[in-house]
N, C-alpha and C positions, 0 to 999 in steps of 0.2 A: 508762836515760837520765839519771837523777839522778846516777848514779855518774860518768857521762861528764862532765856539767856541772861537778860537784865537782872533777874531775881538771883540767879546763881551767881552772877558777877558781883552783885552787892553783898551777897553773903561771904564770899571768898575775901573780897576786898573791904572787909570791915575795918573799923578803927584798930581792932586788935592786930591785924597784919601790918598796918601802917606803923603802929607803935612798935611792933616786933622788929620790923626792918630797921628803924632808927635806933632802938634800944640795943639790938645786937651789934650794930656797928659801933655804937659808943662803948659797949662792954668790951669788944675785941680791941678797940683802939686803946683802952686803958690796959688791958691784959698784955698787949704787945708793946706797951710803952710808946704808942703812937709811932709805929714802925713805918707808917705811910709818910712821915715827915722826916724822921731821923734816918730812914733807910732809902731816901729818894736817890741819893747818888749811887747806892748799890743797885737799885733798880735800873738805872741807866748803864751801869757797867756790865751787868749780867746779861743785859738784853742781846748783845751781839757776841757773847762768849759761848763757846761750845759748838759742836757740829752734830749733824744728824747721823744716825747709824742705820744699820740694816733693819733695826727694830723700831727705832723712834725718829722723830723729827727734831730739828734744832731749836733751841729756846726761842729764837726770833720767829721761826716758822709756827711754833705753837702759839706765840703771841699773836701773830697775824691771823692765824685760825680763830683764836679767841675774839680778836677784834672784829673779824668778818662777822661774828655772831652778835657782837655788841653794837657795832656801828651799823645801823639800819634805818628803817623808816622812823623809828622812834627819835632819831637825831634831827629829823626835819619835821614830819607831820606831827610826831609825838610832842615836841616842844610847843608847836603852835596850838595843839589841842590843850596842853597843860595851861598855856597863857590864856586861852579862851575861857576855860572853865575855873581857873584858879587865880587869874590875874598875873600881873608881871611878878608878884611875889613867889609864884610857883617856881620860878627859875632858881631863887635863892634856895628853896627846899631840894631842888634837883642837885644843886652844888653840895648841899649838906649830906645827902644820901650818898653822893660821890666820894666826899672826903672821909666819912665814916665807913662807907662800904669798901674801901681799899683794904682796910684790915680784915673785913670779912672775906674778901676775895683771897687774901693771903692764906687765911685758915682753910677754906675749902679746897683751894688748889694745892696746898701743901699735903693735905689729907689725901687728895687724889694721887699725888706722887708717892706717898708712903705705901699706900695699899694697891698700887698698880699691879698688873700682871701681863703676861704675854698670852695673845689669843692663838687660835690653831693655825694662823699663818705666820706667827712669830712676830707680830706687831704689838706694841704696847697698847693696853686698854686700861681705862680706869674712870672713875667718876663717883657720884654719891652711892649709886647701887652697890658698887665694889666696896667702899669703905663703911657703908652701913652694914653690909654682911660680915665683913671681916673684923671690924672694930666693935661693933655693937652685938654681933651674933644673931641679928634678927633678920632672917631670910624673907619673912613675909613683909617686913617693912621695905626691905631692898627691892623686892619684886613689885611692891606697890609704887615705889618711886620710878623703877624701870619702865613699868607699863604706863604710868602717868606721863613720863617724859617722851615715850614713843608717841602717844596720842597728841601731847602738846606740841612738840617740835616737828612731829611728822605730819600731823593733820591740822591742828588749830592755828599754830603761829605762821605757817608759810602764807596763809591766805591774806593776812595783814600786809605782809611785804609785798606780795603780788598785787594787791588792790592799790597800794601806793604807786607802784610802778605804772599800772594802767591809768590811774587817774591823772598823774602828772604828764604822761606821755600824750594823753588825749588833750589835755589843756595846751601843751606846748606845741605839738606837732599835728594834732588831729588824727592821731593813730587809734583805731578802734580797739576796744578790749579784747575782742577775739583774735586780731592779729598779734597783740601783746601776749596773749595767752599761749598761742602757738610758738612764738619766739622764745618765751621763758621755758616752755616744756622741752623744745628741742636742745637748747643750750644746757639746761640743767641735767637733762638725761645724758648728754655727752660727758659731763663732769662727774656725776655721782657714779655712773657705771665705770669709771676710770679707777675708782678706789681712793684710799687715803692719800697716797703720794700725789695724785693729780690734784686733789683738794688742797693739799698743803702748798704745792707750787702755785696753784691759782691764787690762793689767798696772799702768799708771800709777795707776788708780783703786783696784784691789783690793790690791795688794802692801803699800803703807804702812800700810793700816788692819789688815790681817790680822796683820802682824808686830807693830805697836804693841799692839794688843788682847792678843795672846798674851803678849808681854813684861809688860804691866800685870798680868795675872792671876798670872803666874810671881812677880813682885815682891810681890804681895798675899800669896801662899803663903809667901814667904820671910820676910815680916814676921810673919805668924802664927807661923812656926817660927823666929823670929829667934835664939833661944837656941842652935839647932843649926847656924846658918850657919857660925860659926867652926870648929866640929867638921868640917863637911862639907868646907870648904877644906883643913883639915889632912889629913883622910882622903884627899882627891884627891891631895895632894903626896906624902904618905907612901906611898900605893899606887903612884903613878907612879915613885918612886925606890926601890922595894923595901924600904921601912922598915916597912910594915905586915905584920906576920907572917901575918895572916889571908890576905892576897893575894900573898904572896911566890911562890906556885906559878904565878901568872899574870902575872909581871912581863913576860916576853917578849910574851905575848898583849896586854897593855896597850898596848905600843908598836904591835904589829901591828894591833889593832882600832881603836885611836885614829887611826892614820894612815889606815887603809882608810876608816873611817867619815868622818874629817874630809875626805879628798879627795872622797869620795862626796857630802858635804854642800856644801862650799864651792867644789868643782870647780876650785881653783887648779891650773893646769898641765894640766888634763884637755882643754882646747881648746874648751870650750863657751862660756865668757865672751866670747872674741873675736868671736863671731858678732854679738851685739847691740851690742858696742863699736864695731863697724865702721859701724853704721847711724847713729851720732851725727853731728850737724852741729857741728863744731868747727873752729877756726882753726888748731890745732896738735895733732897726734896725741897728745902727752904729756898734754894736758887729760883726754882720756877714759881714758888710763892711770891717771891719779890717781883719778878717779871710780870706776873698776872695782876698784881696789885697796881702796877703802873698803867695797866691797860684801862683801869676805871677813869684814871685822869685824862687819858687820850679821848675816850668816848664822851665823857660829860663835860670836864672842865675845859676841853678844846672845841670839839665838834658841836656838842649841844649848845655851848655858850655862843659859838659863831652863829648858829641859827637864831638864838634868842636875840642877840645884839642886832642882827640884820633885821628882824621883824620890828623890834622896839624902837631902834634908832630912826626907822623910816616912818614909824607911827601906824604901820598897816597891820592892824589886828582888832579883833573884837573881844569883848569880855561879857560873859553872861552869867546870870546866877543860877542856882540849881533849879529854879522855877522857869528858866528861860527868859527872864527879863534881862534886856541888854543894857549894860552899864556904859559901854563904849562901842561905837560903831563907826570905826574908821575905814572899814573895808566891807561895805554892804554887798550881799549877794555872793560872797565866797565863804564856803564852809571851811571849818577849822581842818587844817591838813596841809598838803603840799602848796596849795594855792597861795597861802599866806607868804611863804618863803619865796614863791615865784614872783608874786607881785612886789615883794620887797627888793628883790634883785633887779626886777624890771625897772623899778623907779630910778635906779642908779645906771643901769646898762640897758637902755631901751633897745627892744628887739632881740636881745640875747639872754635876759634874766631868766625867763620862763624855760628856754631850752637848756640853759646851764643847770638849773635846779633839777629839771627832769632827768638829764643824764647823770647828774651826781646821785640823785635818788635811785636811779636804775641800778647803778653800781653798788651803792650802799645796801639796797634791799636784796639784790640778787646774790650778793656774797653772804648775806644773812641767811638766805634760804639754803644756800650750800652748807653752811655751818650747822644749820639745823638738821640737815640730812646726817652729817657726821655724828652729831649727838644722838639721834634716833638710832643709827646704825649701831653705835657703841652700846646702847641699851639692849638692842637686838642681840648683839654678841654675848652680853651678860646672860640673857635669858637662854641663849643656845649653849652656854657652857657645859651643861650636863648632858643634855640630849639635843644632838644637832638637827636643826630644823632649817635647812637652806631655803625653803619656800618663804620663810619670814622676811628675809632680806629683799627678795624679789617683790613681795607684797608691800613692803615699805616703799620701795623705789616707785612702784605703781601709785601707791596711795599719796606720796608727796608730790608727784607730777599732777595727779588729779586735783589735790588740794590747792596747789599753786594756780592751776589753770582755773578752778572754780572761783578762787579768791579775786581774780581779775574782773569778774562780772557781778559779784554780789555787792550789796551796799557797804559803804565803809563803816557805818555804824555797827553792823553785825560783825564785820571782819575784826574791828577793834575789840568788841565785847568778848568775842571767842578767844582772841589772843590774850586778853587780860585774865580770862578764866585758866588758860594754860599756864601763864606766868605765875599767877597767884597760887595756883595748886602746887607747882614745883617748888615756889618759895616756902610755903607752909611746911612742906615735908623736908626740905633740905635744911632750913634754918633750925628746926627743932632738932635735927640729926646733928649738925655741927656744934650746937650748944652742948650736947651730951658728949660729943667725941672730940672736944677741943684739945685736950691734953696732948696728945701726940704732936699736933701741929705746933703748940707752944713749946714743947721740949725740943722739937727740931729747930725752931728759931733760936732758942738759947744755946743749943749746941753749936749751930752755925756761927753765931756771934763769938762764942768762946774759941772756936778753932781760928777764926779770923784774927781775933785779938792776939792769939799766939803765933800769928804769922804763917798758919798752915793754909793749904788749899783744902777747904772742907770736904769730907767724905762722910757718908752716912753708915752708922752701925746701929741698928734698931736694938739688938740685944743689950748693948752698953747703956742704952736709955731706958730699957725695960718695956720696949714697945713690942707687942706680941702680934703675930699673924701677918707680919710684913715680910712675907715669903721671898718676894723678888729681890730684896735687898740683902738677904742672908746668903744668896747664891753668888753674889758679887765677889 
């Protein structure tokens, strides 16, 4: 079974997908005139503007829901894995994916806002399946994405997060995986059976504090190792560009693992971010596009970088080639994953480091599982639009509880491979779609900027822009 999983993973994550992720980000950066740079101030301004309504959440709540999906085990274990198999240079390529991916996040999130609708409970719903059907007119493609997303976020990806929680809790506190599985199932069940409102409030409260606390500790570690930080930055750049002789053998792997783990972590182009983006109450789709673009910076340039600097500044990492040959063995006996970050923090905060990382990862990973449920449920709602099948939501809830519980006891390698398959499949389907459907998002950006330049508070009129099938906005 493991051989089959690895074969499927290698097929999906071929060089074609890696090139597609980077190329799409570069293309949208050019088409939007690098809105992720010139619009940075607007991202910050819009983040706290607007309020939730009976139908939707506030822009900040949507951002928090999105970040709860982006900031997960990939920010700790994923970074360690990328460094292990791609060398320190993988961190540079994670940064590159984040910088370019911010424009991709804008496009997909704005499309989700343009083509959102209300479900049978009067709540906003949207995402790739919705904009594929309405803008492309290809229901079979929309259904393919919806089914793939339910499988990926409902069954494949939760196991990765749960496995990371179990591993770190066992390392730090000696908690057995079965106890962790029971705790995850009970807490997760309470939240997901509470509906979208409970998910939004949970994310709004937990995500900012967990991310800020983790970054503060990372900064403290870098201050303690301040003399090593310039060398770490130089090492990352030399390794990324093949100028570091010790890591020359893994130059190609640096790009591969940096992009793979970058996409896994920040999810730009994957098609997950548009789901919470569509739930926001805004007067113009581009507003939430700006906010969602900022989430990429928080995830990778802040949280992932914090993990990378903790590991590299303390020298606690291994690097291996594709054949398994170890180039560096600074931390023998510890597999790539949470253990690296735990030992790195432990070296500065003896007796507390492993526990701190375990608790941080528990919050990171658990909020991600909650976000995965929301995304899967949104696609179940899409499938249920014409023929109501209430049993599908119940089946999803049972399925994600079972997947998370099972993930705590299966091997980390299998969990990551299944997660990569889910991420890769969604990325293929969504990136192809947004490349075809980019025009409405670009028109919305130009319209927003023109109205701002004229001193107006931007409002959206799809008919004036020639955008069809944006039914929700015509009724406003």
